[in-house]
MIDOSE-1310 file (N, C-alpha, C; in nm, 2 decimals, decimal comma, always signed):
residues 114
mekq	-1,71/-4,41/-3,68/-1,71/-4,56/-3,71/-1,82/-4,58/-3,82; -1,78/-4,65/-3,93/-1,87/-4,68/-4,03/-1,96/-4,79/-3,99; -2,09/-4,77/-4,01/-2,19/-4,87/-3,98/-2,19/-4,98/-4,08; -2,20/-5,11/-4,04/-2,21/-5,22/-4,13/-2,34/-5,29/-4,13
mitk	-2,38/-5,36/-4,23/-2,50/-5,43/-4,24/-2,50/-5,54/-4,13; -2,61/-5,56/-4,07/-2,61/-5,67/-3,97/-2,63/-5,80/-4,04; -2,54/-5,89/-4,01/-2,54/-6,03/-4,06/-2,56/-6,12/-3,94; -2,59/-6,25/-3,97/-2,60/-6,35/-3,86/-2,48/-6,35/-3,78
vnfg	-2,36/-6,34/-3,84/-2,24/-6,35/-3,77/-2,21/-6,24/-3,68; -2,23/-6,11/-3,73/-2,20/-6,00/-3,64/-2,31/-5,98/-3,54; -2,43/-6,02/-3,57/-2,54/-6,02/-3,48/-2,51/-6,11/-3,36; -2,46/-6,23/-3,39/-2,43/-6,33/-3,29/-2,31/-6,28/-3,21
kris	-2,21/-6,22/-3,28/-2,09/-6,17/-3,20/-2,13/-6,06/-3,11; -2,23/-5,97/-3,15/-2,27/-5,87/-3,06/-2,33/-5,92/-2,93; -2,42/-6,03/-2,95/-2,48/-6,09/-2,83/-2,37/-6,15/-2,74; -2,27/-6,22/-2,80/-2,16/-6,28/-2,73/-2,08/-6,17/-2,65
dlri	-2,05/-6,06/-2,72/-1,97/-5,95/-2,66/-2,05/-5,89/-2,54; -2,18/-5,87/-2,56/-2,26/-5,81/-2,45/-2,28/-5,91/-2,34; -2,30/-6,03/-2,37/-2,32/-6,14/-2,26/-2,19/-6,15/-2,18; -2,08/-6,16/-2,25/-1,95/-6,18/-2,17/-1,91/-6,05/-2,11
gggq	-1,92/-5,94/-2,18/-1,88/-5,81/-2,12/-1,96/-5,77/-2,00; -2,09/-5,82/-2,00/-2,17/-5,78/-1,89/-2,16/-5,88/-1,77; -2,07/-5,98/-1,78/-2,05/-6,07/-1,68/-2,16/-6,17/-1,66; -2,24/-6,19/-1,77/-2,35/-6,28/-1,77/-2,30/-6,43/-1,77
nsar	-2,40/-6,52/-1,75/-2,37/-6,66/-1,75/-2,32/-6,71/-1,88; -2,30/-6,84/-1,89/-2,26/-6,91/-2,01/-2,38/-6,90/-2,11; -2,35/-6,93/-2,24/-2,45/-6,93/-2,34/-2,56/-7,03/-2,31; -2,52/-7,14/-2,25/-2,62/-7,25/-2,22/-2,71/-7,20/-2,10
emsl	-2,65/-7,14/-2,00/-2,73/-7,09/-1,89/-2,83/-6,98/-1,93; -2,78/-6,90/-2,02/-2,86/-6,79/-2,08/-2,98/-6,85/-2,15; -2,95/-6,95/-2,24/-3,05/-7,02/-2,32/-3,16/-7,07/-2,22; -3,12/-7,14/-2,12/-3,22/-7,20/-2,03/-3,30/-7,09/-1,95
algq	-3,23/-6,98/-1,91/-3,30/-6,87/-1,84/-3,40/-6,81/-1,93; -3,38/-6,81/-2,06/-3,48/-6,76/-2,16/-3,59/-6,86/-2,19; -3,58/-6,98/-2,13/-3,68/-7,08/-2,16/-3,66/-7,15/-2,29; -3,54/-7,15/-2,34/-3,51/-7,21/-2,47/-3,43/-7,34/-2,45
npsy	-3,40/-7,41/-2,56/-3,32/-7,53/-2,55/-3,17/-7,48/-2,52; -3,09/-7,57/-2,47/-2,96/-7,54/-2,42/-2,87/-7,48/-2,53; -2,89/-7,51/-2,65/-2,80/-7,46/-2,76/-2,85/-7,33/-2,83; -2,96/-7,28/-2,78/-3,02/-7,16/-2,85/-2,93/-7,05/-2,87
inri	-2,87/-7,00/-2,76/-2,78/-6,88/-2,77/-2,65/-6,92/-2,84; -2,60/-7,03/-2,82/-2,48/-7,08/-2,89/-2,50/-7,08/-3,04; -2,61/-7,12/-3,09/-2,64/-7,12/-3,23/-2,65/-6,98/-3,28; -2,71/-6,89/-3,21/-2,72/-6,75/-3,25/-2,58/-6,68/-3,25
engk	-2,50/-6,71/-3,14/-2,37/-6,65/-3,13/-2,27/-6,70/-3,24; -2,30/-6,82/-3,29/-2,21/-6,88/-3,39/-2,26/-6,85/-3,53; -2,37/-6,77/-3,55/-2,42/-6,73/-3,68/-2,50/-6,84/-3,75; -2,55/-6,94/-3,67/-2,62/-7,04/-3,73/-2,77/-7,02/-3,73
alps	-2,82/-6,92/-3,65/-2,96/-6,89/-3,64/-2,98/-6,75/-3,59; -3,10/-6,70/-3,61/-3,14/-6,57/-3,56/-3,26/-6,58/-3,48; -3,27/-6,50/-3,37/-3,39/-6,52/-3,29/-3,51/-6,45/-3,36; -3,63/-6,49/-3,31/-3,75/-6,42/-3,36/-3,75/-6,28/-3,30
mqgf	-3,84/-6,19/-3,34/-3,84/-6,06/-3,28/-3,87/-6,07/-3,13; -3,96/-6,15/-3,09/-3,99/-6,17/-2,95/-3,86/-6,22/-2,88; -3,79/-6,32/-2,94/-3,67/-6,37/-2,89/-3,56/-6,27/-2,87; -3,55/-6,18/-2,97/-3,46/-6,07/-2,96/-3,49/-5,98/-2,84
fsic	-3,62/-5,94/-2,82/-3,66/-5,86/-2,71/-3,63/-5,93/-2,58; -3,65/-6,06/-2,57/-3,62/-6,13/-2,45/-3,47/-6,13/-2,42; -3,39/-6,15/-2,53/-3,24/-6,14/-2,51/-3,20/-6,01/-2,46; -3,25/-5,90/-2,52/-3,22/-5,76/-2,47/-3,26/-5,75/-2,32
eylq	-3,38/-5,80/-2,29/-3,42/-5,79/-2,15/-3,33/-5,86/-2,05; -3,29/-5,98/-2,10/-3,19/-6,06/-2,02/-3,06/-5,99/-2,00; -3,01/-5,93/-2,10/-2,89/-5,85/-2,10/-2,90/-5,71/-2,03; -3,02/-5,68/-2,00/-3,05/-5,55/-1,94/-3,01/-5,43/-2,03
itpg	-3,05/-5,44/-2,15/-3,02/-5,34/-2,25/-3,15/-5,31/-2,33; -3,15/-5,20/-2,40/-3,26/-5,18/-2,49/-3,22/-5,23/-2,63; -3,32/-5,25/-2,72/-3,29/-5,28/-2,86/-3,19/-5,18/-2,92; -3,22/-5,05/-2,89/-3,13/-4,95/-2,94/-2,99/-4,96/-2,89
dffn	-2,97/-5,00/-2,76/-2,83/-5,03/-2,71/-2,77/-5,14/-2,79; -2,85/-5,24/-2,82/-2,79/-5,36/-2,90/-2,73/-5,31/-3,03; -2,80/-5,23/-3,10/-2,75/-5,19/-3,23/-2,65/-5,07/-3,23; -2,63/-5,01/-3,11/-2,53/-4,90/-3,09/-2,39/-4,97/-3,06
edse	-2,32/-5,01/-3,16/-2,19/-5,07/-3,14/-2,09/-4,98/-3,08; -2,11/-4,85/-3,08/-2,01/-4,76/-3,02/-2,01/-4,77/-2,87; -2,12/-4,83/-2,82/-2,13/-4,85/-2,67/-2,10/-4,99/-2,63; -1,99/-5,02/-2,57/-1,95/-5,15/-2,53/-2,02/-5,20/-2,41
apwe	-2,06/-5,11/-2,32/-2,12/-5,14/-2,19/-2,24/-5,05/-2,17; -2,35/-5,07/-2,25/-2,46/-4,98/-2,23/-2,53/-4,99/-2,09; -2,52/-5,11/-2,03/-2,58/-5,12/-1,89/-2,51/-5,03/-1,79; -2,38/-5,01/-1,81/-2,30/-4,93/-1,72/-2,35/-4,78/-1,73
vrel	-2,37/-4,74/-1,85/-2,41/-4,60/-1,88/-2,55/-4,58/-1,82; -2,64/-4,68/-1,84/-2,78/-4,67/-1,79/-2,78/-4,66/-1,63; -2,69/-4,75/-1,58/-2,68/-4,75/-1,43/-2,63/-4,62/-1,37; -2,53/-4,56/-1,44/-2,48/-4,43/-1,40/-2,59/-4,32/-1,41
leki	-2,66/-4,33/-1,52/-2,77/-4,22/-1,54/-2,87/-4,24/-1,43; -2,91/-4,36/-1,40/-3,01/-4,38/-1,29/-2,96/-4,32/-1,16; -2,83/-4,34/-1,13/-2,78/-4,29/-1,00/-2,77/-4,14/-1,01; -2,73/-4,09/-1,12/-2,72/-3,94/-1,13/-2,86/-3,87/-1,11
emlt	-2,96/-3,94/-1,16/-3,10/-3,88/-1,15/-3,14/-3,87/-1,00; -3,08/-3,94/-0,91/-3,11/-3,94/-0,77/-3,03/-3,82/-0,70; -2,94/-3,76/-0,76/-2,86/-3,65/-0,70/-2,93/-3,52/-0,70; -2,89/-3,43/-0,62/-2,94/-3,30/-0,62/-2,89/-3,22/-0,74
peqr	-2,95/-3,11/-0,78/-2,90/-3,03/-0,89/-2,76/-2,99/-0,87; -2,72/-2,95/-0,75/-2,58/-2,91/-0,72/-2,49/-3,03/-0,74; -2,53/-3,15/-0,70/-2,44/-3,26/-0,71/-2,42/-3,30/-0,86; -2,53/-3,29/-0,94/-2,52/-3,31/-1,08/-2,43/-3,21/-1,15
tlir	-2,43/-3,09/-1,11/-2,34/-2,99/-1,16/-2,19/-3,03/-1,13; -2,17/-3,07/-1,01/-2,03/-3,12/-0,98/-1,99/-3,24/-1,07; -2,08/-3,33/-1,08/-2,05/-3,45/-1,17/-2,02/-3,40/-1,31; -2,10/-3,31/-1,36/-2,08/-3,26/-1,50/-1,94/-3,19/-1,51
qvve	-1,90/-3,12/-1,41/-1,77/-3,05/-1,41/-1,66/-3,15/-1,41; -1,67/-3,26/-1,33/-1,57/-3,36/-1,32/-1,56/-3,43/-1,46; -1,67/-3,46/-1,52/-1,67/-3,53/-1,65/-1,60/-3,44/-1,75; -1,64/-3,31/-1,75/-1,58/-3,22/-1,84/-1,42/-3,21/-1,82
qflg	-1,38/-3,22/-1,70/-1,24/-3,22/-1,67/-1,17/-3,34/-1,73; -1,23/-3,45/-1,72/-1,18/-3,58/-1,77/-1,17/-3,57/-1,93; -1,27/-3,51/-1,99/-1,27/-3,50/-2,13/-1,18/-3,39/-2,19; -1,16/-3,30/-2,11/-1,07/-3,19/-2,15/-1,12/-3,10/-2,26
esfh	-1,03/-3,05/-2,34/-1,07/-2,96/-2,45/-1,15/-3,03/-2,55; -1,13/-3,16/-2,58/-1,20/-3,23/-2,68/-1,35/-3,22/-2,66; -1,40/-3,21/-2,53/-1,54/-3,20/-2,50/-1,59/-3,06/-2,55; -1,52/-2,96/-2,53/-1,56/-2,82/-2,57/-1,56/-2,79/-2,72
kr	-1,49/-2,87/-2,79/-1,47/-2,85/-2,94/-1,59/-2,91/-3,02; -1,68/-2,98/-2,95/-1,79/-3,04/-3,02/-1,89/-2,93/-3,07
């Protein structure tokens, strides 16, 4: 996938996609939870404003993603991946080996061709 330059519009769309995809509250509720005015997230999602750097970090924290996750558009649900990794870390080495084998089976030959 070709990377594109971040604009106000696609920055806002990414926030919207992550908020909705993560089952988060409305843009208004998110704004208020961040301690901002009710239209804060709506203005960002509609490409009318950009958050400050601190605001961006707060948005990422609210969405339970890292700033890196935000810019990784190949990952539609970064919180799901992080949650799975946290659970996998609690498994025994033998259980992790079984999980790896199952994942490799799902991916098939395309996994081994990398």
